C-alpha positions as CSV (number, residue, x, y, z in Angstrom):
1,M,0.0,0.0,0.0
2,G,3.0,2.3,0.6
3,S,3.7,5.2,2.9
4,Y,2.5,8.7,2.4
5,C,3.1,12.2,3.8
6,E,0.2,14.6,3.9
7,L,-0.1,18.4,3.7
8,Y,-2.9,19.9,5.9
9,I,-4.4,23.3,6.2
10,N,-6.5,23.9,9.3
11,E,-6.5,20.1,9.8
12,C,-7.9,19.5,6.4
13,P,-5.8,17.3,4.1
14,I,-5.2,18.9,0.7
15,Y,-2.3,17.0,-0.8
16,D,-0.3,13.9,-0.4
17,S,2.8,12.2,-1.9
18,K,4.0,8.6,-1.7
19,S,7.4,7.5,-0.4
20,Y,8.9,11.0,-0.6
21,V,8.2,14.6,0.2
22,D,7.4,16.9,-2.7
23,P,10.3,19.4,-3.0
24,A,7.9,22.2,-4.1
25,V,5.8,21.7,-1.0
26,M,8.9,21.9,1.3
27,T,9.9,25.3,-0.1
28,I,7.2,26.8,2.1
29,F,8.9,25.5,5.2
30,R,12.3,25.8,6.9
31,E,14.1,23.5,9.3
32,S,13.1,25.8,12.1
33,D,9.4,24.7,11.5
34,K,10.2,21.0,12.3
35,R,8.4,19.6,15.3
36,V,8.7,16.2,16.9
37,Y,6.2,15.1,19.6
38,S,4.3,12.1,20.9
39,R,0.7,11.5,19.9
40,K,-1.9,8.8,19.5
41,V,-1.9,7.0,16.2
42,S,-5.6,7.8,15.9
43,E,-4.9,11.5,15.8
44,R,-3.0,11.1,12.5
45,N,-5.8,9.1,11.0
46,Q,-8.6,11.3,12.2
47,Y,-8.6,13.8,9.4
48,Y,-7.0,11.7,6.6
49,W,-9.6,8.9,6.9
50,G,-12.4,11.1,8.2
51,H,-13.0,9.5,11.5
52,L,-11.4,9.1,14.9
53,E,-10.4,5.6,15.7
54,K,-10.6,4.2,19.3
55,D,-6.9,3.4,19.5
56,D,-4.6,4.4,22.4
57,E,-1.4,3.3,20.6
58,T,1.1,6.2,20.6
59,E,3.8,7.2,18.1
60,I,6.4,9.9,17.5
61,A,5.0,12.4,15.1
62,Y,7.4,14.2,12.6
63,Q,6.0,17.4,11.1
64,Y,6.8,20.7,9.6
65,A,4.3,23.4,10.5
66,N,3.7,27.2,10.5
67,I,0.6,29.4,10.5
68,V,-1.2,30.4,7.3
69,R,-0.3,34.1,7.6
70,N,3.4,33.2,7.6
71,I,3.2,30.7,4.8
72,K,1.3,33.2,2.7
73,Q,4.1,35.7,3.2
74,R,6.7,33.1,2.2
75,L,4.9,32.3,-1.0
76,E,4.6,36.0,-1.9
77,I,8.3,36.4,-1.4
78,M,8.9,33.6,-3.8
79,G,6.6,35.4,-6.2
80,F,3.3,33.5,-5.7
81,T,1.1,36.6,-5.2
82,L,-2.7,36.4,-5.5
83,N,-2.4,38.6,-8.6
84,R,0.0,36.1,-10.2
85,V,-2.2,33.2,-9.3
86,K,-5.3,34.9,-10.8
87,N,-3.5,35.7,-14.0
88,E,-2.4,32.0,-14.3
89,F,-5.9,30.9,-13.6
90,D,-7.4,33.1,-16.3
91,L,-4.9,32.1,-18.9
92,L,-5.0,28.3,-18.2
93,K,-8.8,28.3,-17.8
94,K,-9.1,29.9,-21.3
95,Q,-6.7,27.4,-22.8
96,K,-8.6,24.5,-21.1
97,I,-11.9,25.8,-22.5
98,E,-10.4,26.1,-26.0
99,G,-9.1,22.5,-25.6
100,L,-12.5,21.2,-24.6
101,H,-14.2,22.9,-27.6
102,S,-11.6,21.3,-29.8
103,N,-12.2,17.9,-28.2
104,L,-15.9,18.2,-28.8
105,E,-15.4,18.9,-32.5
106,E,-13.8,15.4,-32.7
107,A,-16.0,14.0,-29.9
108,I,-15.7,10.5,-28.8
109,K,-19.2,9.5,-28.0
110,D,-18.5,8.0,-24.5
111,L,-16.6,11.2,-23.5
112,E,-18.8,13.9,-25.1
113,A,-21.1,14.3,-22.1
114,I,-18.2,14.5,-19.7
115,W,-16.5,17.2,-21.7
116,E,-19.7,19.2,-22.2
117,E,-20.3,19.1,-18.4
118,E,-16.7,20.3,-17.7
119,L,-17.0,23.0,-20.3
120,R,-20.2,24.4,-18.9
121,L,-18.7,24.4,-15.4
122,L,-15.5,26.2,-16.4
123,E,-17.3,28.7,-18.5
124,S,-19.6,29.6,-15.6
125,S,-17.0,29.5,-12.8
126,S,-14.7,32.5,-12.0
127,F,-11.6,32.7,-9.9
128,D,-13.7,34.0,-7.0
129,D,-16.0,31.0,-7.4
130,F,-13.0,28.7,-7.0
131,L,-11.9,30.6,-3.9
132,S,-15.4,30.4,-2.4
133,S,-15.4,26.6,-3.0
134,F,-12.0,26.3,-1.4
135,K,-13.3,28.0,1.7
136,E,-16.2,25.7,2.0
137,I,-14.0,22.7,1.4
138,I,-11.6,23.8,4.1
139,D,-14.4,24.6,6.5
140,R,-16.0,21.2,5.9
141,K,-12.6,19.4,5.7
142,L,-13.5,17.7,2.4
143,F,-10.2,17.6,0.6
144,L,-8.9,14.1,-0.3
145,S,-12.3,12.8,0.7
146,S,-14.6,10.8,-1.5
147,R,-17.6,11.2,0.8
148,L,-19.7,13.4,-1.5
149,S,-23.4,13.4,-1.6
150,D,-25.4,13.2,-4.8
151,N,-26.5,16.7,-4.4
152,E,-23.1,18.2,-3.8
153,K,-22.3,21.5,-5.5
154,P,-20.9,20.9,-9.0
155,L,-17.8,23.0,-8.5
156,I,-16.9,21.3,-5.2
157,R,-17.4,17.9,-6.9
158,Y,-15.2,19.1,-9.8
159,I,-12.4,20.2,-7.4
160,I,-12.3,17.1,-5.2
161,G,-14.3,14.4,-7.0
162,N,-11.7,13.7,-9.8
163,E,-9.1,11.5,-8.0
164,G,-5.6,12.1,-9.4
165,A,-6.4,15.5,-11.1
166,F,-3.4,17.9,-10.9
167,Y,-3.9,20.6,-8.3
168,H,-7.5,19.5,-7.8
169,N,-8.5,20.8,-11.3
170,F,-7.4,24.3,-10.3
171,P,-5.9,25.9,-13.5
172,C,-2.3,26.8,-12.6
173,Y,1.3,26.0,-13.5
174,D,2.7,25.3,-10.0
175,F,1.4,23.6,-6.9
176,R,2.3,26.7,-4.9
177,S,-0.2,28.7,-7.0
178,F,-2.9,26.3,-6.0
179,L,-1.7,26.5,-2.4
180,R,-1.7,30.3,-2.4
181,A,-5.3,30.3,-3.6
182,V,-6.4,28.0,-0.9
183,L,-4.5,29.9,1.8
184,E,-6.3,33.1,0.8
185,V,-9.6,31.7,2.2
186,S,-8.1,29.9,5.2
187,P,-8.0,31.2,8.8
188,E,-4.9,33.3,9.2
189,E,-3.8,31.8,12.5
190,S,-4.5,28.1,11.5
191,L,-1.7,25.7,10.9
192,V,-0.2,24.5,7.6
193,V,1.3,21.1,8.4
194,Q,3.4,18.7,6.4
195,D,3.2,15.4,8.2
196,I,6.0,13.0,7.3
197,T,5.5,10.5,10.2
198,E,4.7,7.6,7.9
199,L,7.8,8.2,5.8
200,V,10.1,8.3,8.8
201,N,8.5,5.2,10.3
202,A,8.9,3.4,7.0
203,G,12.6,4.3,6.8
204,Y,12.5,6.7,3.9
205,Y,14.0,9.3,6.1
206,D,15.9,9.0,9.4
207,P,14.4,10.8,12.4
208,D,17.3,13.3,12.5
209,D,17.3,14.0,8.8
210,E,16.8,17.6,7.8
211,V,14.1,16.7,5.4
212,C,13.3,20.2,4.4
213,E,16.9,21.0,3.4
214,L,17.3,17.7,1.6
215,A,14.1,18.4,-0.5
216,I,15.1,22.0,-1.4
217,E,18.5,20.8,-2.5
218,E,16.8,18.8,-5.2
219,L,15.6,22.1,-6.6
220,L,19.1,23.7,-7.0
221,G,19.1,25.7,-10.1
222,D,15.5,26.8,-9.7
223,P,15.7,30.5,-8.7
224,I,12.3,30.6,-7.2
225,S,13.2,27.9,-4.6
226,E,16.7,29.3,-3.7
227,K,17.5,32.1,-1.2
228,I,17.3,35.7,-2.4
229,I,20.7,37.4,-2.2
230,I,20.8,40.8,-0.6
231,L,23.6,43.2,-1.4
232,T,24.2,46.5,0.5
233,E,26.6,49.3,0.5
234,G,28.4,48.2,3.6
235,S,28.8,45.7,6.4
236,T,26.9,47.9,8.8
237,D,23.8,48.0,6.5
238,K,24.1,44.2,6.1
239,N,24.2,43.6,9.9
240,V,21.4,46.0,10.6
241,L,19.0,44.5,8.0
242,E,19.9,40.9,8.8
243,K,19.4,41.3,12.5
244,S,16.2,43.4,12.1
245,L,14.8,40.7,9.8
246,K,15.5,38.1,12.4
247,L,13.8,40.1,15.1
248,L,10.8,41.4,13.2
249,Y,10.1,38.6,10.7
250,P,11.8,35.5,12.1
251,H,9.7,33.2,9.8
252,L,11.3,34.8,6.7
253,V,15.0,34.6,7.7
254,G,15.6,31.4,5.8
255,Y,14.5,33.0,2.5
256,Y,17.4,35.5,2.3
257,S,21.1,35.5,2.2
258,F,22.9,38.7,3.1
259,M,26.2,38.9,1.4
260,D,29.1,40.8,3.0
261,F,31.9,41.5,0.5
262,G,33.9,43.5,2.9
263,I,32.7,46.8,1.5
264,A,33.6,49.7,3.8
265,N,30.6,51.6,5.1
266,A,32.1,54.9,3.9
267,S,31.8,57.3,1.0
268,G,33.1,54.6,-1.4
269,G,30.3,52.1,-0.5
270,A,27.9,53.0,-3.3
271,S,30.5,52.8,-6.0
272,C,31.7,49.4,-4.7
273,L,28.2,48.1,-4.7
274,V,27.9,49.2,-8.4
275,S,31.0,47.2,-9.2
276,T,29.6,44.1,-7.4
277,I,26.3,44.4,-9.4
278,K,28.3,44.5,-12.6
279,S,30.3,41.4,-11.5
280,F,27.0,39.5,-10.9
281,V,25.6,40.7,-14.3
282,G,28.8,39.6,-16.0
283,S,28.8,36.2,-14.4
284,G,25.3,35.4,-15.6
285,I,24.3,34.1,-12.2
286,G,20.6,33.0,-12.1
287,N,19.9,33.6,-8.4
288,R,17.5,36.4,-7.5
289,I,19.5,39.4,-6.2
290,I,18.4,42.6,-4.5
291,A,20.9,45.5,-4.4
292,L,20.1,48.2,-1.8
293,F,21.6,51.7,-2.0
294,D,21.3,54.5,0.4
295,N,18.7,57.2,-0.3
296,D,21.3,59.9,-0.8
297,T,23.3,61.9,-3.4
298,A,26.3,59.5,-3.4
299,A,24.0,56.6,-4.3
300,K,22.4,58.5,-7.1
301,V,25.8,59.4,-8.6
302,A,27.0,55.8,-8.3
303,I,23.9,54.3,-9.9
304,K,24.5,56.5,-13.0
305,G,27.4,54.1,-13.6
306,L,24.9,51.3,-14.4
307,K,23.2,53.2,-17.3
308,K,25.0,51.2,-19.9
309,T,24.6,47.9,-18.1
310,I,21.7,45.7,-19.1
311,I,20.3,44.5,-15.8
312,P,18.6,41.1,-16.1
313,Q,15.2,40.4,-14.5
314,N,16.7,38.4,-11.6
315,I,18.5,41.5,-10.3
316,K,16.5,44.3,-8.7
317,I,18.1,47.6,-7.7
318,F,16.5,49.9,-5.1
319,N,17.3,52.9,-3.0
320,Y,16.1,52.9,0.6
321,P,12.6,54.4,0.5
322,D,11.6,57.9,1.4
323,I,10.8,58.2,5.1
324,E,8.5,60.6,6.9
325,V,11.0,61.8,9.4
326,A,13.3,63.0,6.6
327,K,10.7,65.3,5.1
328,N,11.5,68.0,7.7
329,Y,14.8,67.1,9.2
330,P,17.4,69.4,11.0
331,T,20.5,70.0,8.8
332,L,23.7,71.8,9.7
333,G,25.1,74.1,7.1
334,P,27.1,77.4,6.9
335,S,24.2,79.4,8.1
336,G,23.4,77.1,11.0
337,I,20.5,74.7,11.7
338,S,17.7,74.6,9.2
339,K,15.0,72.0,8.5
340,L,14.8,70.5,5.0
341,N,13.5,67.4,3.2
342,I,16.6,65.2,3.0
343,N,15.0,62.3,1.2
344,G,17.3,61.5,-1.7
345,L,20.0,63.7,-0.3
346,A,21.2,62.3,3.0
347,C,19.3,59.1,4.0
348,S,21.7,56.5,5.0
349,I,20.7,53.4,7.0
350,E,20.9,55.3,10.3
351,L,17.9,57.5,9.3
352,Y,15.8,54.3,9.5
353,F,16.8,53.4,13.1
354,G,13.7,55.0,14.6
355,N,13.1,58.3,16.4
356,D,13.9,56.5,19.7
357,V,17.5,56.3,18.5
358,L,17.7,59.5,16.4
359,A,16.5,61.7,19.2
360,Q,18.9,63.3,21.7
361,P,18.0,63.5,25.4
362,D,16.4,66.9,24.8
363,G,14.2,65.4,22.2
364,Q,16.0,67.1,19.3
365,L,17.0,64.9,16.4
366,I,20.7,64.5,15.7
367,P,21.3,66.7,12.6
368,I,22.7,66.1,9.2
369,Q,26.0,67.8,8.3
370,W,26.3,68.9,4.6
371,K,29.5,67.5,3.2
372,G,29.8,68.6,-0.4
373,Y,28.1,69.4,-3.7
374,D,28.0,67.0,-6.7
375,E,27.8,69.0,-9.9
376,S,26.8,66.0,-12.0
377,I,23.3,65.9,-10.4
378,N,23.3,69.4,-8.8
379,Q,22.8,68.0,-5.3
380,Y,24.5,68.3,-1.9
381,Q,25.5,65.2,0.0
382,G,24.7,65.1,3.7
383,E,25.8,62.8,6.5
384,L,24.4,62.2,10.0
385,L,26.6,63.4,12.8
386,R,27.6,60.8,15.5
387,K,27.0,57.8,13.3
388,Q,28.9,55.4,15.5
389,D,26.9,56.4,18.5
390,L,23.6,55.9,16.6
391,Q,24.8,52.5,15.4
392,N,25.7,51.5,18.9
393,A,22.3,52.7,20.2
394,F,20.4,50.7,17.5
395,F,22.2,47.5,18.2
396,E,21.6,47.9,21.9
397,K,17.9,48.3,21.0
398,L,18.0,45.1,19.0
399,D,19.6,43.3,21.9
400,R,17.0,44.5,24.4
401,C,14.2,43.3,22.2
402,F,15.8,39.9,21.4
403,N,16.2,39.4,25.2
404,N,12.6,40.5,25.9
405,N,10.1,40.3,23.1
406,N,7.6,42.3,25.2
407,L,9.7,45.4,24.4
408,L,9.1,45.1,20.6
409,E,5.9,47.1,20.6
410,Q,7.5,49.9,22.6
411,A,10.3,50.6,20.1
412,D,10.1,52.4,16.8
413,W,10.7,50.0,13.9
414,S,8.8,51.9,11.3
415,G,12.0,52.8,9.3
416,M,13.3,49.2,9.3
417,K,9.9,47.9,8.3
418,L,9.9,50.3,5.3
419,I,13.2,48.9,4.0
420,L,12.2,45.3,4.7
421,E,8.9,45.8,2.8
422,V,11.0,46.9,-0.2
423,I,12.9,43.6,0.0
424,F,9.7,41.5,0.5
425,K,8.0,43.0,-2.6
426,A,11.0,43.0,-4.9
427,F,9.9,40.0,-6.9
428,Q,6.2,40.2,-6.5
429,E,4.1,40.6,-9.6
C-alpha cells in the first residue's frame, strides 16, 4: 500500500505524496518549522480517513508546521502573489476551455457528455467561485475525501471528485499557486502542516534528517526555490538589516542570504556596490538578487554608472525608500541649523533606526551635516553626525528586544519595516 506524507491546512488534508516529500511543498517550510512530539496514532488518521479511531497506541510524530499568515508571506516572497495566481488561472482556464471545444469537435461518444459538463462548469466559474469553493471545502474538511453526496455543488465535486487530477483541477502552473489560492480563504492563524510521520516510520527518512533542506537541495538551479541574495553598500547595512529581519520577521529569515563583500561603510560604499552588481551581471548568475543603495546623493551618482549595463530580470536595484522623518529634518550648514526634506540627499541606514534612536536626550533629532556638492546631479550630500553612537544605540535596542520580546511594541521599527517591505515586494508581480 505504501507510505504517504500529507499536507494539511487547518486540519484539512489537501495534498499527499507517496514515499517522498514533494520538494515544491517543502519550499514553504524551513528546518526551524520542524516539530517532533508524541501523539496517539488515531490523531494522525482522524482527518485523513475522516474518523477518529478508538486506539490508544502512541507514536512519535514528525512534522513541519507554521501558520497560514506566515506561509502566505513566504509564498509571496517567492513570487506567488494572489495577482499572479489569478493571471495564471485566467490564462489556463481559457486554454482549457479552448481545448474542450476542440475535443468536442472530434468528440468520442463516450466522453462527449463529460467534456460538455466540464466545459459548462469552467465557462460559468470565476476565480472567486473557486476561492469560495476552497473556503467551503476547508471549513468542511472535504479535501482528499470521497464522501460526496449526490446533491453536492458541481464545482466542489469538480475540485475534489476527480481523483488524481493535478492541483484538484485548479488551473495553474505550479502547486504553490494552487496552495496560495487555498490559503487566501483559510483562517490566518490556523496551521499549515506537512506530516512526514509515515515516511520516517517506513525508513524513507531518518528521524534526524533535515528533510526540508534535503528536499530543497533537489531544486538547486530553480531561482524561485533558492534564497534571495541581498547586497548592501556596507557591512553595517548588512548587519542592521539581517538582525532586524531576524527580530521582526523570524519566519522569513531562511529565504534571504545577506552577502558581505567587505565593502567599507564609507563614501566609497555605493561605487563598490555598483562594481559588485556589474560582476554579478557579467557572471550570468541565475539567483535572484536585490541590491540596496542609500537614499542619498552619493548613491544616485554611483547608480549612474549602471546606465550602460543591461540589468537582467533576476537582479533588482533599489534605494532605501523615502521616510517621513526625513521630510522636515534638521540640517547643519554654513548658516546654522535649518530643517529640510533630505529624502534623496542624505538618508543612510541610520535615518531608519527609529526616532527613539535618532532623538537626543532633549528630544531634538541628531542633525545632518552637509559635506559637499555634486555637480553631475546638482545636489548636496549630507551625513548624519555621531553615526557610530547611533549604530551602537540601535544594536543595543535590538539586543534588548531579542532578550525581551515584550519590548518590541514599545520601540520604533517603522524605518526598518519600510526597508524590509521593499525587500519582500522585490519579486512580487
